[in-house]
C-alpha positions as CSV (number, residue, x, y, z in Angstrom):
1,X,-20.8,4.5,-13.4
2,X,-21.4,0.7,-13.4
3,X,-22.3,-1.0,-10.3
4,X,-19.2,-3.2,-10.4
5,X,-17.0,-0.2,-10.5
6,X,-18.8,1.2,-7.5
7,X,-17.8,-1.9,-5.5
8,X,-14.2,-1.3,-6.4
9,X,-14.4,2.2,-5.2
10,X,-16.1,1.3,-2.0
11,X,-13.4,-1.4,-1.4
12,X,-10.6,1.1,-1.9
13,X,-12.2,3.5,0.6
14,X,-12.6,0.8,3.2
15,X,-8.9,-0.2,2.8
16,X,-7.8,3.3,3.2
17,X,-9.8,3.6,6.4
18,X,-8.0,0.5,7.7
19,X,-4.5,1.5,6.5
20,X,-5.0,4.9,8.0
21,X,-4.9,3.2,11.4
22,X,-1.8,1.0,10.7
23,X,0.6,3.9,11.3
24,X,-0.6,4.1,14.9
25,X,-0.4,0.3,15.3
26,X,3.2,0.2,14.1
27,X,4.2,3.1,16.3
28,X,2.9,1.3,19.3
29,X,4.9,-1.8,18.4
30,X,8.0,0.3,17.8
31,X,7.5,1.8,21.4
32,X,7.3,-1.7,22.8
33,X,10.9,-2.7,21.4
34,X,9.9,-4.4,18.2
35,X,12.2,-3.6,15.2
36,X,10.7,-2.7,11.8
37,X,12.1,-5.9,10.3
38,X,10.6,-8.2,12.9
39,X,7.2,-6.3,12.8
40,X,7.2,-7.0,9.0
41,X,8.2,-10.6,9.4
42,X,5.5,-11.4,12.0
43,X,2.9,-9.3,10.1
44,X,3.4,-11.0,6.7
45,X,3.8,-14.5,8.3
46,X,0.3,-14.2,9.6
47,X,-1.1,-12.9,6.3
48,X,0.9,-15.7,4.3
49,X,-0.5,-18.4,6.4
50,X,-4.0,-17.0,5.9
51,X,-3.4,-16.8,2.1
52,X,-2.4,-20.5,2.0
53,X,-5.7,-21.4,3.9
54,X,-7.7,-19.4,1.3
55,X,-5.8,-21.0,-1.6
56,X,-6.5,-24.6,-0.2
57,X,-10.1,-23.8,0.5
58,X,-10.6,-22.4,-3.0
59,X,-8.1,-24.4,-5.0
60,X,-9.2,-23.5,-8.5
61,X,-10.4,-20.5,-10.5
62,X,-11.2,-19.8,-14.2
63,X,-8.9,-16.9,-15.3
64,X,-8.9,-15.8,-19.0
65,X,-10.4,-18.9,-20.3
66,X,-8.2,-21.5,-18.4
67,X,-8.3,-23.2,-15.0
68,X,-5.9,-21.8,-12.5
69,X,-4.6,-24.1,-9.7
70,X,-4.0,-21.7,-6.8
71,X,-2.0,-24.4,-4.9
72,X,0.8,-24.4,-7.4
73,X,4.0,-23.1,-6.1
74,X,5.5,-21.6,-9.2
75,X,4.1,-19.3,-11.8
76,X,4.1,-20.0,-15.5
77,X,7.6,-18.6,-16.3
78,X,10.9,-17.5,-15.0
79,X,10.1,-14.0,-16.0
80,X,6.9,-13.9,-14.0
81,X,8.8,-15.4,-10.9
82,X,11.2,-12.5,-11.2
83,X,8.2,-10.0,-11.5
84,X,6.8,-11.6,-8.3
85,X,10.2,-11.2,-6.6
86,X,10.2,-7.6,-7.6
87,X,6.7,-7.1,-6.3
88,X,7.5,-8.8,-3.0
89,X,10.5,-6.4,-2.4
90,X,8.7,-3.2,-3.7
91,X,5.4,-3.8,-2.1
92,X,6.6,-5.8,0.9
93,X,10.0,-5.9,2.6
94,X,11.7,-2.8,1.1
95,X,8.6,-0.7,1.3
96,X,7.9,-1.5,4.9
97,X,11.5,-1.2,6.0
98,X,11.9,2.2,4.4
99,X,8.7,3.5,5.7
100,X,9.1,2.1,9.3
101,X,12.7,3.2,9.6
102,X,11.9,6.7,8.4
103,X,9.7,7.1,11.6
104,X,13.0,6.8,13.7
105,X,14.6,9.8,11.9
106,X,11.8,12.2,11.1
107,X,8.3,13.4,12.3
108,X,5.3,11.1,11.5
109,X,3.7,13.8,9.5
110,X,6.7,14.0,7.2
111,X,6.6,10.3,6.7
112,X,2.8,10.3,5.9
113,X,3.1,13.3,3.6
114,X,6.0,12.0,1.5
115,X,4.8,8.4,1.3
116,X,1.4,9.6,0.0
117,X,3.2,11.1,-3.0
118,X,3.2,7.6,-4.4
119,X,0.0,8.3,-6.8
120,X,2.0,11.0,-8.6
121,X,4.9,8.7,-9.3
122,X,2.5,6.0,-10.3
123,X,1.0,8.5,-12.8
124,X,4.3,9.5,-14.2
125,X,5.6,6.0,-14.5
126,X,2.5,4.8,-16.2
127,X,2.5,7.6,-18.8
128,X,6.2,6.9,-19.5
129,X,5.7,3.1,-19.8
130,X,2.8,3.6,-22.2
131,X,5.1,5.6,-24.5
132,X,8.3,3.5,-24.1
133,X,6.9,-0.1,-24.0
134,X,4.6,-2.3,-26.1
135,X,2.9,-5.6,-25.7
136,X,1.1,-7.1,-22.7
137,X,3.0,-5.1,-20.0
138,X,2.0,-1.7,-21.5
139,X,-1.6,-3.0,-22.4
140,X,-2.2,-3.8,-18.8
141,X,-1.6,-0.4,-17.6
142,X,-4.4,2.2,-17.2
143,X,-4.8,4.7,-20.1
144,X,-4.0,8.1,-18.6
145,X,-3.1,11.4,-20.1
146,X,-1.9,14.7,-18.6
147,X,-5.4,16.5,-18.3
148,X,-6.2,19.6,-16.4
149,X,-8.3,17.5,-14.0
150,X,-5.4,15.3,-13.2
151,X,-3.1,18.2,-12.6
152,X,-5.4,20.3,-10.4
153,X,-6.6,17.2,-8.5
154,X,-3.1,16.3,-7.7
155,X,-2.2,19.8,-6.5
156,X,-5.3,20.0,-4.4
157,X,-4.6,16.6,-2.9
158,X,-1.0,17.5,-2.1
159,X,-2.0,20.9,-0.7
160,X,-4.7,19.3,1.4
161,X,-2.3,16.7,2.9
162,X,0.2,19.5,3.7
163,X,-2.6,21.4,5.6
164,X,-3.8,18.2,7.5
165,X,-0.4,16.9,8.4
166,X,1.8,19.9,9.0
167,X,-0.4,22.8,10.1
168,X,2.4,25.2,9.7
169,X,5.0,23.1,11.5
170,X,7.6,21.7,9.1
171,X,10.7,20.0,10.4
172,X,12.9,18.4,7.8
173,X,15.2,15.4,8.3
174,X,17.2,14.4,5.3
175,X,17.7,10.8,6.2
176,X,14.2,10.2,7.3
177,X,12.6,12.1,4.4
178,X,14.8,10.3,1.9
179,X,13.7,7.0,3.4
180,X,10.0,8.1,3.1
181,X,10.7,9.0,-0.5
182,X,12.1,5.6,-1.2
183,X,8.9,4.1,0.3
184,X,6.8,6.1,-2.1
185,X,8.9,5.0,-5.0
186,X,8.5,1.3,-3.9
187,X,4.8,1.5,-3.8
188,X,4.7,3.1,-7.3
189,X,6.7,0.2,-8.7
190,X,4.5,-2.3,-7.0
191,X,1.3,-0.5,-8.4
192,X,2.9,-0.5,-11.9
193,X,3.3,-4.3,-12.2
194,X,0.7,-5.8,-9.9
195,X,-2.3,-5.3,-12.1
196,X,-0.9,-7.5,-14.8
197,X,0.0,-10.3,-12.4
198,X,-3.4,-10.2,-10.8
199,X,-5.1,-10.4,-14.1
200,X,-3.1,-13.4,-15.1
201,X,-3.0,-15.3,-11.9
202,X,-6.0,-14.2,-10.0
203,X,-6.0,-12.1,-6.8
204,X,-5.3,-15.0,-4.2
205,X,-2.4,-16.6,-6.0
206,X,-0.7,-13.3,-7.0
207,X,-1.0,-11.9,-3.5
208,X,0.3,-15.1,-1.9
209,X,3.4,-14.9,-4.2
210,X,4.0,-11.3,-3.2
211,X,3.8,-12.3,0.5
212,X,6.2,-15.1,-0.1
213,X,8.9,-13.1,-1.7
214,X,8.5,-10.3,0.9
215,X,9.2,-12.8,3.6
216,X,12.1,-14.5,1.8
217,X,13.7,-11.0,1.2
218,X,13.3,-9.8,4.7
219,X,15.0,-12.8,6.4
220,X,18.6,-11.9,5.1
221,X,18.1,-8.3,6.5
222,X,17.3,-9.6,9.9
223,X,20.4,-12.0,9.8
224,X,22.8,-9.5,8.4
225,X,21.6,-6.6,10.5
226,X,21.5,-8.7,13.8
227,X,18.0,-7.5,14.5
228,X,17.1,-8.8,18.0
229,X,14.0,-10.9,18.2
230,X,11.1,-9.5,20.3
231,X,11.2,-10.4,24.0
232,X,8.6,-13.1,24.7
233,X,7.4,-11.0,27.6
234,X,6.5,-8.3,25.0
235,X,4.7,-10.6,22.7
236,X,2.3,-11.8,25.4
237,X,1.2,-8.2,26.1
238,X,-2.4,-7.6,24.8
239,X,-1.3,-4.3,23.2
240,X,1.4,-6.0,21.3
241,X,-0.3,-9.2,20.0
242,X,-3.5,-7.3,19.4
243,X,-1.8,-4.9,17.0
244,X,0.2,-7.6,15.4
245,X,-3.0,-9.5,14.6
246,X,-4.7,-6.3,13.3
247,X,-1.6,-5.7,11.0
248,X,-1.2,-9.3,9.9
249,X,-5.0,-10.2,9.4
250,X,-6.8,-7.1,8.7
251,X,-4.2,-4.7,7.2
252,X,-2.2,-7.3,5.3
253,X,-4.3,-10.3,4.4
254,X,-7.7,-8.8,3.9
255,X,-6.5,-5.4,2.6
256,X,-3.8,-6.6,0.2
257,X,-6.3,-9.0,-1.4
258,X,-9.0,-6.4,-1.6
259,X,-6.5,-3.7,-2.9
260,X,-5.1,-6.0,-5.6
261,X,-8.6,-7.1,-6.6
262,X,-9.9,-3.5,-6.8
263,X,-6.7,-2.2,-8.6
264,X,-7.3,-4.8,-11.4
265,X,-10.8,-3.5,-11.8
266,X,-10.1,0.3,-11.6
267,X,-6.6,0.5,-13.0
268,X,-3.4,1.2,-11.4
269,X,-3.5,5.0,-11.6
270,X,-7.1,5.5,-10.4
271,X,-6.6,2.9,-7.6
272,X,-3.4,4.5,-6.3
273,X,-5.1,8.0,-6.1
274,X,-6.9,6.7,-3.0
275,X,-3.6,6.8,-1.2
276,X,-4.1,10.6,-0.9
277,X,-7.0,9.7,1.5
278,X,-4.6,8.0,4.0
279,X,-3.9,11.2,6.1
280,X,-7.6,12.0,6.1
281,X,-8.5,8.6,7.6
282,X,-5.7,8.9,10.1
283,X,-7.0,12.3,11.2
284,X,-10.6,11.1,11.5
285,X,-9.3,8.1,13.5
286,X,-7.4,10.4,15.9
287,X,-10.5,12.4,16.4
288,X,-12.8,9.5,17.1
289,X,-10.5,7.1,18.9
290,X,-8.0,9.4,20.6
291,X,-10.3,12.3,21.3
292,X,-8.1,14.8,19.4
293,X,-9.7,18.0,18.0
294,X,-10.0,18.9,14.4
295,X,-8.8,22.4,13.6
296,X,-10.2,24.6,10.9
297,X,-7.0,24.2,8.9
298,X,-7.3,20.3,9.1
299,X,-11.0,20.6,8.0
300,X,-10.2,22.7,5.0
301,X,-7.2,20.4,4.1
302,X,-9.6,17.4,4.3
303,X,-12.0,19.0,1.9
304,X,-9.1,19.7,-0.5
305,X,-8.0,16.0,-0.4
306,X,-11.5,14.7,-1.2
307,X,-11.9,17.2,-4.1
308,X,-8.5,16.4,-5.3
309,X,-9.2,12.6,-5.4
310,X,-12.4,13.1,-7.3
311,X,-10.8,15.4,-9.9
312,X,-7.6,13.2,-10.4
313,X,-9.9,10.2,-10.8
314,X,-11.9,11.8,-13.7
315,X,-11.1,10.0,-16.9
316,X,-12.3,10.3,-20.6
317,X,-13.7,6.9,-21.5
318,X,-14.3,5.6,-24.9
């Protein structure tokens, strides 16, 4: 494996470690009275401001033989703006609304398990798109075929997640589970299109555009649904603003930039397979930070997840 690809893989691992802790942060904010829509608005506002500062500090970049001005507001065409709008919805506002609202209707383990099915949908969508479409869109997707390593790796990862998250306790809630499934589908759509836009516009500008449209599309939701603004007394609490800064700066600004950069280097399918590791890092965080114990079932499930990700990521290269 080339050194550059190792950097991409280590980046994805680091991001999964951080994203594995975001569930706990979001849960804390919900317990303090913040609504999912307002959590997203504050979180992405922090990230969007940070993205603009980066674009102003590094205003130009050579992309595919031409100079890209990162400070420009609009992309090169109406079609690309519509794609960025779709990405802002699928990877931003709608994704986080469905995922966070699911927590109010079903168990946390159900949400984690179903949302982590996103890599399976990415693989299916990618294979279908390669067969149905031609041109730049299809060319920008990772070449993937239905191999035995992909099938066995996916099954192992799914089985490992079930062992880690449920440990024999399965309680279903139709509304919450459907919202979780919608979140997984949203992330699959985001992963299908983001590689091409990152390749064309660079990581900073493409991520900034996604943040912008995520914020634009969440504001009508807040207005129409009459979401109450957080109480000022709640926002000054260390636990609240500390988690908001963590979600906005680390989990959104740093991780989204890193994720989009690594996904452009590894491919949308290989990159998204790392989502399977999310429950594993959540479990490790709970053991280290909260002092929870790891059962034999969780340990075996963790091993299955790791083995499944390795197998699913094996590709025959020309």
